[in-house]
N, C-alpha and C positions, 0 to 999 in steps of 0.2 A: 504494500500500500504506500509505496514511496511517493512523496508529494513533490511536485516540481516547483520548489521555491525558486530555483534558477531555471527559466524556460529552456527546453531543449531546441526549440525552433530558433535558429540564429537571427532571423528577421525580427521576431518578437523580442528577443533578448536585446538586440541593438536599439530597437525603438524605445524600450523601457529605460535603457541606460542613457540614451540621448535625452529623453524627457527629464530624467533625474538631473543630469548635468546642466541642462538649460535652466532648471529651476533653482540651482545653487546661487546663493546671494552672498555678498560681502557684508561687512559690519554696517555699511550705510544703506543696505537694502537693495543695492543695484546688482543686476545679474553678473556673475563671474564669466560665464561662457554663453553669451546670447547667440553666438554663431556656431554652436556645436554641430550643426548639420551642414556646415560649409566646409568642403574639402580643403585641407591644408592649414586650417586654423588650429590653435592649441586645444580648443574644446573638441574639435573633430578628432584630433590625434588621441586625446584622452579617452574618448568614447571607443576608439578602435582598440586601444590597449586594454581597457576594462573588458570589452567584449571578448577579446582573444583569451584573456586569463580565465574569465568565467566559463567560456565554452570548453576550455581544457579541464577545468576543475569542477564544472557544474554537476556532473554525475556524483562525484565524491561528496560535494557539498550537500546535495539533495539527500544522499544516504545518511550523512552525519546528522543533518537537521531532522530527518524523519525518525531517526533512532532516539531522539531526545524526548519523544512523547509516546506513551503507550497506545495512543490512538492512531499513530502512523508508523510505529516501529515494525520491523519484519524480522523473521528468522531468529538468530541468536540474540539480537537486541530485544525482541519481544519476549523471548524466554527469560532474559534478565529482568525485565519489568515484571513479568509474572512471578518470578522467584522472590522479588521484593515484597510481594503481597502473599507469599506462601502458596503460590499456585505452580503447578507443573503441567507441561504439555502432555496430553494423553497420547500414549503410544498406540500403535496398531495392535489389535487383538483379534483372535479368531473366534467364530461362533462356537458354542459348546452345547452339548445335549447328551442324550443317552440312546443306546441301541440295544435291542434284544437279539441275541444270536442263538439260533436253534440248531441242534444236531439231529440227525436221523436216528442216532443211537444214544445210549446213556454215556455219561462221563467215564464209567468203569470200562465200557466196551472200547471207547476211544483210547483209554490208557493201555488196554490189552493189545489193540490192533496197531496203534501208532506210537505208543510209548509216551504219549502226552495228551493231556486234556486242557491245556492252557491256551487261552487266547492272549497272545503277547501284546504288549504296548507296541504301537507302530503298525499293527495290522490294518490294512486298507479296506475300507467299505465303500464300494463304488455305486453310484446312481447316475444314470444319464451321463452328462458331461462333468459331473461333480465328483468330489472325493472327500471322505472323512477318514480319520484315523483314530484307533483306539488309544486312549491316554495312558492306561495302566494295565498291568497283567491281571487277568481274571481266569479262574478255573471253573470249568463246567462241573457241577457237583457229581459225585460218583453215581448216585441213584437218580439223577435228573438229566435232562437233555437240553436245557437252555440256561442262559446266563445273561444278566444285564451288564453292559460295559459303558463307561464314560467315553464320549467321543468328542472330537472337535474338528472343525474344517481345516483342511491343509493349506488354505490361503486366508489371509486376513480380510476383513471387511464385514459388512452388514448382511451376511448370508443367512437365509432362513430355510430350513428343511422341515417340512411338516411331519407330524406323527403319522405313522403308517407307511411312510415311503419305503419301498422295497430296496434292499441293499445287497450287493454281491460281495462276498468275503474273498479277499485276496491276500496272500502272503503267509498262509498257514498250511502246514503239511497235510492236514485233513480237510482242506477247504471244500473238497468235492461233496462232503456230507453235511455242509453247513448252509444255512440260509439266515437272513437277517432283515430287520426292519427298524425304523426309528420309533422308539418308545417314549421319548421325551423330546419335544421340539428343539431343534438345533438353532440357536439364535444368540444374540447379545454381542456379536462381533462388531468391530468398527475399524475404520481406516485411521491412520495417524492424524491427530487433530491439526487442522489447517490454521494458518495465521488468523484468518477471519473468525474461526470458531474460538480460538484461544483469546483473541481480542474481545470477543463478545462476553466470555466468562470474566475476563479481567475488568471490563467496564461494569459488569454487575457487582463485582467485588468492591469496586471503588465507591459504589453507592450503598453498600451494606452498612446498616447502622452500627455494626460491631467494629467498624474501622474508623480511623480519624477522618478520612475523606468522606465516608458514608455519613458520619455524624454531622459533618459540616454541611453536606448536601441536605440532610434532614432539617437542620436549623434553617437553611436558606429557603426551604419549602414551607416553613411555618408562616402563616399570614401576619403575625406580629413581629417578624424579624425583617429588618431592612438590610442588615449586613452582618456577616459572621466570619471570624477567623479563628481556626482551631490550632493550638500548639500542643505538642506532646511532652509528657513527662515533666511538666512544669512543677508539680507538687510531688515528684517522685515517680518511680517506675510504675507503669500501668495507668497513670493519670492523664487526663486531658484538661486543658483550659480553653474555654471558648469565650472570646471577646465578642459580645453581641450588641449591636446597635438596634434598639427596638424601633418598630415602625411608628410607634406612638410616643409622644413626649412623656406621658405618664402611663406606662403599661400596668396591667393588673398585678397585684402583689404575688399572685400564684405563678406568674410567668417563669420565674427562675427555676422553680422545681419542675415545672412542666417541660421546660427545655432540657434540663439535666436528665430527665427520664427518657428522652429520645435516644440516649446512648445505650446500645445493647452489647457493648464489649465487656471484657472480663474485669476491667478496672473501674475507675470512677471519673466522672466528668464534672468540672466546675464551670459554671456560667457566670461571667462578669458583665455588668452593664457599665457603660461610661457614665461618669457624673454629668448631670445636666446643668448647663450654665445659663442663667437667665440674664436678660439685659433690661434695665429700667431706663427708658428714654424720656428726656425732657425736650420738647420740641416747640417750635412756633409754627402755626399753620393759619393761613387766611381763612380756611374753611374747616369747621369741625364736623366731620361726618363719619358714619360707621364704615363707609366704603374706603375712606382713607385709612382708618384704623386697621381694617381687615387687610388692606394691601401691605401695610407696614408689618403686621403680624405674620402674614404669609411669607414675606421675604425672609424674616428672621427664622421662622420655623422650618423653612425649606433648606436652610444652610446645612451642608454635609459636615460631619465631624472632620476637624482639621482644616476646614475652609476659612476664608477671611470675610469678615463682615465689612463690606465697603459702604461707607457713609453716603457717597454720591449715588450708589446704586439704590440704597434705601430711600433716599430723597426722590430719586427718579420714579420709584414705585409709587410713592405718595402722590407725586405730581400727575402721574398717568391715571390715578384714580380720582383726579379732580381737586387736588388740594389747593391749586392756584399758586400759593406761595408756601413753601415748606422748608424748614431749617432745623437740623438737630442742634440743640444748645448744649446738652450734656448727656453723658452715658454713665450708668453705674452697672456693675456686673458682679455676679456672685453665684455660688452653687444654689440649686433649687432643692428645697426639702420635699418630703413626700406629700405635703399639702399644697405644693405649687408656689410656695413663697420663697423669695430670694433671701438667702441667709448671708449675713455679713457682707452686704453689697459694698464693693470697692469703687469709689468714683474714679473715672478716667478724666482728669482735669483738662487735658488738651484734646479736643476733638480733632482728629486728623482723618485723612481720607481712608487710611488703612488701619483697622483695628488689629492688634497682634493675633497671630494664629491661635486657634483654640486647642491644638493638640488632639487628644482623644475626647475632648469635651464636645457635647452637642448643645448648640444654642436652642433655647426654647423661649417662648414668650406668650403672653396672653394680653387680650385687649385692655384689661384694667391696668396693665403696667405702662401703657402709653399715656403719658400725661401731657396735657395741653396748657399753655399759658398765653396770656394776651401779649 
């Protein structure tokens, strides 16, 4: 399943390189090689050099890059990915079953006439164009004339031979007095697992809730989870730590236990929520309306963790909602308690265009925190 990160078509490859070279710009924003498609220019020569190198190394580059993901790796690289998740490629096996072999005389008579009453391992049992073999030695009882033997197909694959199928015994000194039939369906064989089949099992393992990746996938599928990152062995061997950003500013108090219960592995998972940081704004607005308040609240609430609260963008949101004239006069910030109140709000004395980044904090706000003054 090698992916063509580097196109094998030389025309496509050259076109992509030319496009990339032409889009390269200097510190002042001006193009470095605007004439990369004009023969004899530095840009054109650079495109030719890059095209030559990538055409020579493209196959190897594609193989290396494909091997870096379990979704595109092949052969030994895919086996290595599978081994990382305690999986192995299933080797080819032959179908197995049982056959009943019947002699025209008793086992005692066979012993007297032929010096043996044993159906040895390796005895061939033929049917049509197919062939089975006896897996282990079995003796026909002295006072009986039949015995059941374990058999398997002589070739690997998903072969099925139904019960009752007549078999011809070959490879035994007294085969002329023997007949046989399938007494237990011969089935269960398979070919060697292909890359596609192994990759399918591997992908299923990745989303198993008993693995770290599966736990992360389960978290991300939860309706109250916006983002989740899982780390292993944070609190010792067998433990997982999940840093979860809730989809709601104030999630239910039961959410942590609910998310931790999603992990089905042998150890224990710990779910951590980021502290919510509220902002208390003092603003001047020519128009006091709910639409303006909602626009300001929506801007702050929709900030991603680690993003920057941009004052000019906040003011633009208010103006677009019909504020007329809108200016942020001061900001106070602090952690939000379980009741939605800002605790120990710290004033930011100088209102600049860029508020310091919030790290793992998530900004939240409510309309009553937006204060207006004349």
